GURO-979536 format. One record per residue (C-alpha): x, y, z; residue in one letter. Coordinates in steps of 0.1 Angstrom, whole numbers, plus 5000, padded with zeros to 4 digits. Layout:
BEGIN
XYZa/...
//
This chain:
BEGIN
500050004996a/501250334991a/499750535023t/499050395059r/495450485050q/495750255020d/497349995041m/494149975068t/491849975042y/493649655030w/493949495064l/489949605071q/488949405038e/491349135050l/489549095085q/485849145068q/486448835048k/487548665078r/484748735098w/482248665068e/484048315065y/483548245104c/479748345098n/479548115069n/480947805086l/478547845114d/475947885090a/476847575069a/477547395106k/473647495114r/472647415075d/474047085079s/473346975112r/469947165121t/467847185089s/469847005060p/469147035022t/467446755004p/470246764981s/472946695006d/471246485035f/472746135038s/470245885015k/471845555029g/470545275052l/472645405083v/471745775075a/469445805105k/472145755128d/473746075119n/474346225152p/473146575155d/475946815168l/475547135187s/476447455169i/476947795181l/474848065175s/476148445164q/476648705190n/474248955181a/476049205203s/479049155192a/478049245153e/476249565166r/479449695175a/481249605150r/479149795124n/479250075153i/483450055153l/483349985111a/486150235099v/484650445069e/487450445045t/488250385008s/491550364993p/493150664979t/495450454956d/495950134943l/496349794972v/497549464969g/498649304938e/498249604916q/499549804941a/502949594941a/502949604903s/502950004905q/506550154907p/507450344936a/505750684943p/507650964937v/508251254956q/506451564947p/508951864937s/509652244951a/506852374920i/504252114934n/504452224970f/504452604955s/501352534934l/499752364961k/500452694986q/499152924957w/496152744956s/495352774995t/496353134991e/493953194959i/491353034984k/491753205016n/491953534993s/488453434979m/486553405009s/487853715021s/486353904991l/483053744987r/482753835026k/482954195017g/480954154987n/477953954998n/476954005027e/473654025024n/473353655006r/471253405026k/474253125041s/473752775030v/474452485050f/473652095047y/473851875078t/474451485077t/470451415076e/470951575038e/468651875048w/469052235030e/468852585037l/468052785002l/465753104991d/462552894982p/462052984945t/458853084929p/457752724922k/458252594953d/456252934974l/453252854946e/453752424959d/453952534997s/451052764997i/449052504977a/449852284996l/449052495031e/445652555018e/445052195014k/446052115049r/443752415060k/441252295043h/441251905056l/442152065091a/438752285094e/436551985091g/438451785120s/439552135142k/438252095178g/438451695178l/441951625176t/445051855171s/448751825164s/451651975182a/453951855155f/451851835121p/455651795103f/457351455098d/461051475108f/462051235085g/465551195064r/464751325030i/466151144999p/469251364984h/467451354952k/464251524962t/465451764990r/463452055001r/464552365014p/464652385053l/463452745055k/460052625036d/459352345060m/459952535091i/458052815081g/455252605073s/455452405102s/455352765123k/452452865104n/450752525112r/451752535148n/450352885157s/447152805139s/446252475150d/448652485185s/445252625203s/442252385198p/438952555209t/436652365235e/433552265225w/430452125239y/430951825262s/428551515257g/425751465232n/426351845223g/429751755209n/428051485188k/424951685174l/427851975165v/429951715146s/427051605129e/425651925120l/429152025108q/430051745088l/426351735071k/426852125064y/430452055052q/428851795028s/425952045014q/429152315006q/430552054986e/427151984967e/426952354964l/430152404946e/429952144925k/426052254916l/427652634910k/430652474889k/428052274866d/426152594859l/429052814852l/429852514824s/426452514813q/425952874806k/428952884790e/428052604766l/424752804759v/426853094749r/428652934724l/425752774708l/423953114706q/426953284688q/427452974667t/423153034657v/424153404651r/426953334631s/425353084609s/422153284605q/424453584591y/425853374569d/422853204554k/421353574551y/424553704536f/424653414511a/421053464501s/421953844494r/424453774475l/423453494455c/420653704440e/421553724402g/425353634411v/427053384385p/427453054394k/431653074388d/431453384410k/429753194439l/432652894435e/435153184438l/433453334471l/433652954484h/437352944476q/438053274491k/435953164522d/438052804522d/441053014522q/439753254548i/439352954576l/442852824564g/444853164572l/442753154607n/443552844614n/447052894606q/446953224623l/446253004655e/448852804651k/451453084644l/449853224680n/450352914696l/454452864682e/454853274696k/453653184726d/456152854727s/458753114715l/458553374742q/458453124767q/461652944754e/462853344757v/461953364787k/463953034797n/466753154780l/466353494798k/466953314830c/469553084819k/471253404807v/470953594840g/472153264857e/475353284833l/475753634839n/475853564874e/478253244870q/480553504849l/480653784875g/481853484902m/484453384877l/485153764873m/485653834910e/487653474906t/489853624881i/490153914900q/491253754931a/494053524915k/495053854900d/495954014936e/497353684943v/500053694913i/500254054920m/501053994958k/503553704947l/505153914924s/505554194950r/506753904977q/509353774952l/510454104939s/511054204975e/512853864982c/515053934952e/515854254963d/516554095002s/518453804990t/520753984957s/523354034984s/523653654993q/525153374975s/523453114955g/524552814979a/522553005007v/519253044983n/519352634974s/520052565012s/517152775022v/514652624993a/516052275004t/515252305040c/511652445032t/511152155009n/512151925033k/509952085058e/506952055035l/507551685029q/507951665064e/504551825070l/502651595048d/504151295063r/502951345097l/499751445082k/499351095064d/500650915095n/498251115115l/495550975093q/496850635091g/496850605133y/493150715134k/491850475111t/494350195124q/492850285160n/489350225148k/490649855132f/492349765162l/489249835180n/487549635161k/490149355156e/489849335197i/485849275197l/486649015174e/488548855198l/486748875224s/484448695208a/486248415198l/487748385237r/484448385249r/483548095228n/486847915234a/486247985269e/482247835264a/484047545248r/486747485276e/484247455302r/482447265285e/485046995280w/486347075319q/482946955329a/482946625308k/486646545321y/485146595357t/482346355348s/484646105333l/487246135361e/484446055383a/483045745365k/487045645363l/487545675402c/484245455404q/485745175381i/488945235399e/487445145438s/485544855421k/488544705407y/490444765441l/487344595454i/488144295431l/491844255442l/491144235475q/488743955468e/491243755449m/493743795475k/491243545496t/491643195492p/489043005481v/488042675502c/485142535484s/483542505450e/480842765460e/480943065433q/483043325450s/481943705456p/485043775430a/483243615406r/480143805410e/482444145409v/484144055372i/480443965359t/479344325371q/482144515357l/481744335323l/478344415323e/479044795331d/481844805303a/479344675279l/476644875288k/475345065259a/474645455259e/471445555271t/469545925276s/470945955311e/474745955300q/474546265277p/478046365283e/479546055265q/477446165230a/480646245213f/482045925218f/478945765202k/480545595168p/482745365189h/480345265218l/479944925224v/476044805218s/474344485200e/475144665166y/478044925155d/476645215139i/477245045106y/474444805111g/477144495120f/476744255151q/479244345174t/478344015196v/477343665180p/474243475194e/475443115198d/479343015199d/480343155234e/483843155225e/483343365196e/481043555219k/483943605247l/486243715216v/483743925203a/483144075236k/487144125241s/487244285208r/484544535213a/486544645246l/489544725225d/487944905200l/486345135231r/489445205247s/490845215218l/488445575208s/488745705243l/492445655244s/493245785211e/490546095210n/492146215175r/488746235156e/488146575167i/490846735151s/489546505117t/486046655121g/487246975122v/489546975090k/486546805071w/484147055084e/486847335069n/487347205038y/483147125030l/482847485042a/485547645016s/483947424992t/480547565000m/480447774967n/482647594944r/482747254933e/485146954944m/488446894928m/491146634928r/493746764950c/496346634973v/494346765005e/491246594998l/493646274991k/495246315022n/491746385043l/490146085026i/493445885037r/492745985070s/488645885068g/485946045059i/483446165091p/480245935094h/478246215085e/479846325054h/480645965035r/477445965018s/478046265002k/481646194994m/480745874981w/478346004959k/481046244946w/483446034941c/481145774921v/480246074899n/483946144892l/484545814882h/481045714856v/480746054845k/481645944808k/478945634813f/476345864827k/476446114801d/475645904775s/472845734791t/468945904787v/467445984819p/465845694842g/468045444829y/468445254862f/464745234865q/464645104825t/466744844835l/465344754864l/461644744845q/463044524819n/464744284848a/461744214865l/459344204835e/461743964813k/463343674823q/466543654835n/468743354846p/470543544871a/467943594888s/467243244905k/470843264922q/470443624933i/467343524951e/469843234964l/472643444978d/470243764990l/470143635026l/473543505028r/475343825019t/475743995052l/473943775076p/475543965105n/473844335095n/470544405109k/469744595074h/470444245056y/469743955081s/466043885073s/463643865041p/462144165054t/464844395065s/465344735045e/468144655024g/466944335008i/464644454985q/466944744975k/469844494971l/467544294948r/467044554925n/470444694918v/472044314911l/468944274890l/469444624873a/473344544869f/472844204856s/470644304826w/473144604818r/476144354816n/474943994806p/478543904799d/478843894838i/475243894849g/475843784886y/478843664902c/479543584938q/480743894954g/478744144936l/475944104963n/478744204991r/479544474971l/476544634966v/475444555003a/478444785016i/477445074989a/473845064999l/474745165036l/475445475024y/473745484992l/470845524973e/469745254952q/470845424919e/473745574929d/475145224947a/474145084911f/476645314896w/479045234924c/479244854910l/479544994876v/482445194887t/484044894906i/483544614878v/484044824845e/486445134856v/488544984886f/488944644880m/490644474851p/488044254827r/487343884830d/487643984869y/484143884879y/483543634844t/483143264854k/486843214847t/487543464870l/490943524851l/491743894861g/491243784898s/493743524892q/496043764879v/495843994910d/497043724932q/500243664912r/500844054910v/500544034946f/502943764951k/505443954935d/504644254955l/505444064986m/508543964978s/509444304970e/508244474995k/508244205029l/510843985015p/511243795052r/507843715049l/507443625016h/510643355022a/508543195053h/505743125036f/507542985008e/509842765034q/506842625049y/504542615015k/501742835025v/499742944996d/498943255010y/496643354981t/494043134997l/493243405017i/493743684999t/491743604968f/488643694984n/490244035001w/490544154963f/487143994951l/484844184975v/487444454988v/488044305024f/484544285035v/483744035058d/487844025067s/488544325089v/486444505115v/483644765102s/485645075112d/488844945092i/486544835065l/484745165058f/488345385057k/489745135028i/486245175010w/486545545015d/490445554998s/489345254974f/486445474960l/488745764952y/491945624945e/491245314926g/492444904932p/495445004944k/494345094976v/493344714979i/497144594969f/498444864997r/495944745026f/496644345019a/500244435023l/499744655052a/497744375069l/500844145065f/502944385078k/501244485109y/501344115121k/504644025105e/506643965134e/503943675149e/503943535117i/507643495117l/507343305150k/505043025139l/506942725125q/504742455106d/502442515076s/498742405094m/499442655122s/500242945096i/497542905075f/495542865105k/496443175119y/496043365084l/492643255083r/491543515113y/494143765120f/492744025101t/489944025126r/492244085155t/493744425137i/491744705153l/494245005154d/492845185119a/495345455121r/498445225127k/497145035097l/496345325075t/499745455086g/501745135074i/499945135039a/500445475030f/503345565046g/505845285049d/504945055018l/505645414995n/506745434962p/503645264949f/502945354912p/500145224894l/502245204864r/503944934879q/500944724890i/499044754855r/502544634838n/502944334860r/499344244853r/499944284815t/502543994820y/501043794843h/497743784821l/500143654790e/500943374813k/497643284830v/495943244793r/498643014782l/498342814810e/494542784805l/494942744771t/497442444777e/494842304801l/492242364776e/494242134751a/495041844780i/491241804785r/490341804746e/492841504746d/491241344774f/488141374758l/489441234723r/491140954740e/488040834762r/485840834733e/488540624711t/490040394738c/486940114748v/488340054779e/488040384793k/484940434775r/483440144798d/484240324830l/481340494839i/481540754871s/478640674899d/476940994889d/476340904855e/474840564868e/472740744889d/471340974862s/
//
């Protein structure tokens, strides 16, 4: 900024933007929490479980104070990037300062001259309310007199009933229709003098009678005036008609006398002359009208000439004042030249330099003064905002302190219970009766697994990690049948809750997501590094539906643009009406999809019909695949956060965009290729573990095959599963390779301790369910395994695809040779299997 005022203006604009951003962020929170719009509201099966978070309301008093302390300033020059691109300001020279001094002296002399010449002239002033005190023009006087007469006429009817001490409304008059304040005050005084002393009339019924008689008299007066006007108009009409009759009789008489003995051609000449006379009369009337208009224009021009003469006089006065100033300055210059003629040129230059420096210093001090004034206002407003922010922070701190105190009290209670338990455990048990320690242990387990109720609102923040019969995704946390599995599930649930309470990092992640979504409120989301890092850390439960839908639309935009509206409904209608070979297998697999999830546990569950519709529509869209076991689980996970049509496009994204061709066909060719690629990556990223598997001849691809086919559904705990899906829907299939390697890396040391193939294979079947720390697993997948280019995966897929195709070709050739040999050999042809005998 060139000056302090511009700098303060720039800072003020930045401050205003920050304030608007905070208000927009709060408004966005209120809109998304309390009253979400239909477009942004989550529509999946678990959307109704979204927690409601409290949003702080705006501070009205702070907003009023901000308006009072607002800095009324505007930039005198360019600010910001435009000012930075301009060259440095040049200091004014001595000539500029002398011209500035001359202009000041001219103004002073003009004011002194006008004081002496125009003492009788009326003063004019303007106030902040846009009032004006001027001499009223004749037109304004006529308007005010007419308005006054109307008001008096209206006041006569109501005189004695009501009176007002202030009949004039002192409102703010717009600048474009200003009215001289003198007229307003004068008219107000006249009305006050005439209306301020109302007369007392008869009381009681007398007042009513007088008022009725007055109204009746007034109405009769109005009727009389109207009748008088009608009588005058009728008289004027009769006079005109009489004049017309007399002129017509005269013309007729004159024409009859002249027509006697006059030739026909002369009569025609007379008629022509009459017509000419009428035309000339009309033309004369027009010319008279033009003459009146020209006279009016002459009057207007004379008024303008008068104004111009007045302006000319003022200009002459200005010129005279300038001449006097010039003469004065000339005399001063001549005096200075006479007085300084004996001095040297060096002294003159030093004096001029000192004068210029003093003037420059004076201007600089004035600029600093103005800058300090505006800076003071700006800092006052800044202090106000910081005070409001500090109050909000103190309120939040008090809330957290209350929660902390409550949790600390509960912790003390639990510690006391554990101390009692330890004391009981020290006491020896001499009989087989149930000891009190067992009851204490049972009670502690029940308290730990107790679900949240309405009596515990202080734990609402930890709701996503509470232990209950079902988690927030609808998955069953504790099985019902197997006692051993039930104990393991309870232990896992307690470990998850312990992680959620000890590592309370979800708060910062939620704040980052809120800030990012607020910044994209008025613009479309785009791929960027910030968004990728946020998604890798996990999408919050309340925003997952919106983000999954955005990711799916990002990948299938080219497919959706080429389809007609209602494409999904059309596919579904065709699949329901026509014969579909995949429908039978779909019906068999519906209840086997996610039996441990409450949304798919029974035929009447909410998700079963949606799952059926999506699978049928996809089988009709892609008859080459139709239906493959594994697609049902992909759709079931998608339906937890998406509606039917969005879940359909999510399945299209996975099958037709992410995964290679023939991944879900009958041969599962693409899936076999990915397992070989994964083996290569294991030997590269985890060489010790790969060598350990090779030593004991353990084929771990039998376990990982299902990971890749259904993207870890039913292989990891639900919290980790949905974090994997967040990154998978945004980045693509390389995320599966990353997390598959990360799972082995997480338990590498424990697997290396196992020394036989049976124990290794048994451990690999369930070890993923014991991994609970999603943050640590994510750090391994995206931190410890870098670099991980997708180009390398594609190259290896191409290489192994050729090898698998050659192997399949060889197997097909061996099969054909066997069938041909069996047909030609009599001994082998007689060998019939048990199945063929049964048939």
